[in-house]
C-alpha positions in Angstrom: 1.6 -9.6 -11.9 -1.0 -7.6 -13.9 -3.8 -9.6 -12.2 -2.4 -8.7 -8.8 -2.0 -5.1 -9.6 -5.6 -4.8 -11.0 -6.9 -6.5 -7.8 -5.1 -4.1 -5.5 -6.1 -1.1 -7.7 -9.8 -2.1 -7.3 -9.5 -2.7 -3.5 -7.9 0.7 -3.0 -10.7 2.4 -4.9 -12.9 1.6 -1.9 -10.9 4.2 0.1 -12.5 7.5 -1.0 -9.8 9.6 0.8 -7.2 8.5 -1.7 -6.9 11.0 -4.5 -4.3 9.1 -6.5 -3.7 5.3 -6.9 -0.9 4.1 -9.1 1.9 1.6 -9.5 5.0 2.7 -7.5 7.5 3.9 -10.1 9.5 6.2 -7.9 7.1 9.1 -8.1 7.8 10.2 -4.5 11.5 10.3 -5.1 11.1 13.1 -7.7 11.5 16.8 -6.8 7.9 17.5 -7.6 6.0 14.1 -7.2 3.4 13.8 -10.0 0.7 12.7 -7.6 -2.3 14.1 -5.8 -2.3 13.7 -2.0 -3.2 11.5 -0.3 -2.0 8.8 -2.7 -1.4 5.1 -2.6 1.4 3.6 -4.7 1.5 -0.2 -5.3 4.7 -2.3 -5.5 4.6 -6.1 -6.1 7.5 -8.4 -5.2 7.7 -12.2 -5.6 9.9 -12.8 -2.5 10.4 -16.5 -3.0 9.4 -18.7 -5.9 9.5 -22.5 -5.7 9.2 -24.8 -8.8 6.4 -27.3 -8.5 7.1 -29.0 -11.9 5.6 -28.6 -15.4 6.2 -24.8 -15.4 4.1 -24.3 -12.3 5.5 -22.2 -9.4 4.5 -21.5 -5.9 5.0 -17.7 -5.3 5.4 -16.0 -1.9 4.3 -12.5 -2.7 4.5 -9.1 -0.9 2.5 -6.2 -2.1 3.6 -3.0 -0.4 1.3 0.0 -0.4 3.0 3.3 0.1 0.5 5.8 1.4 1.7 9.4 1.1 0.4 12.6 2.5 1.5 16.2 2.1 1.1 16.5 5.9 1.1 19.9 7.6 -0.8 19.3 10.8 0.3 19.2 14.5 -0.2 16.3 16.8 1.5 17.5 20.0 -0.1 17.2 23.4 -0.7 20.9 23.3 -2.6 20.9 19.9 -6.2 22.1 20.2 -8.7 19.2 19.8 -10.1 20.4 16.5 -6.7 20.8 14.9 -5.6 17.4 16.4 -8.6 15.8 14.9 -7.7 17.1 11.4 -4.0 16.3 11.8 -4.7 12.7 12.6 -6.8 12.1 9.5 -3.8 10.4 7.9 -4.0 7.7 10.6 -7.6 7.0 9.7 -6.8 6.8 6.0 -4.0 4.3 6.6 -6.5 2.2 8.7 -9.0 2.3 5.8 -6.3 1.0 3.4 -5.6 -1.8 5.9 -9.3 -2.7 6.1 -9.8 -2.6 2.4 -7.1 -5.3 1.8 -6.7 -7.4 5.0 -8.3 -10.8 4.6 -9.2 -10.4 1.0 -8.1 -13.4 -1.2 -6.1 -13.9 -4.4 -6.4 -17.4 -5.9 -7.6 -18.7 -2.6 -4.8 -17.2 -0.4 -5.7 -14.6 2.2 -3.8 -11.3 2.3 -2.1 -10.5 5.6 -0.6 -7.2 6.7 2.9 -7.8 7.8 3.8 -4.4 9.2 3.4 -0.7 9.0 6.5 1.4 8.6 6.8 5.2 8.4 9.6 6.3 6.0 12.0 8.9 7.4 11.9 11.8 4.9 13.4 15.3 4.9 10.8 16.8 2.5 7.7 17.1 4.7 5.8 14.3 2.9 4.5 11.7 5.3 4.9 8.2 3.7 3.7 5.0 5.5 4.5 1.6 3.9 1.9 -1.1 4.5 3.1 -4.5 3.2 0.7 -7.4 2.6 1.8 -11.0 2.1 0.1 -14.0 0.4 1.0 -17.0 -1.6 -0.4 -18.4 -4.9 0.2 -21.1 -7.5 1.3 -19.5 -10.8 0.3 -21.8 -13.6 0.6 -19.1 -16.3 3.6 -20.8 -18.0 2.1 -24.3 -18.0 
């Protein structure tokens, strides 16, 4: 898991708009999230693990990047062009996160985006989840 985290940390450093990159430990669920916006929080799940013998496992893995913004813009049809341009900056940042990770490899397996989900939130923070899936052979216990 550490190797995967460090890889994603390095890939996300290529997105200069991100002011905070960290492991997702529930920071955004606190009253005053201890992050700088925009931020990217990394969560790693082994969705399915299959034994291949001799302490070797095949791991189906999902890494979800939660990209969060303290968003205050306007994107209505009546928004002036200059304000709309600034307000949609979060869309461009999410696309840069996608580009930084999509198609990269971990132990020979290509990372594939599997969705993009905006979290409903009452606090004014815009959070978009971007899950990436890949598989790898874990031989660390062999």
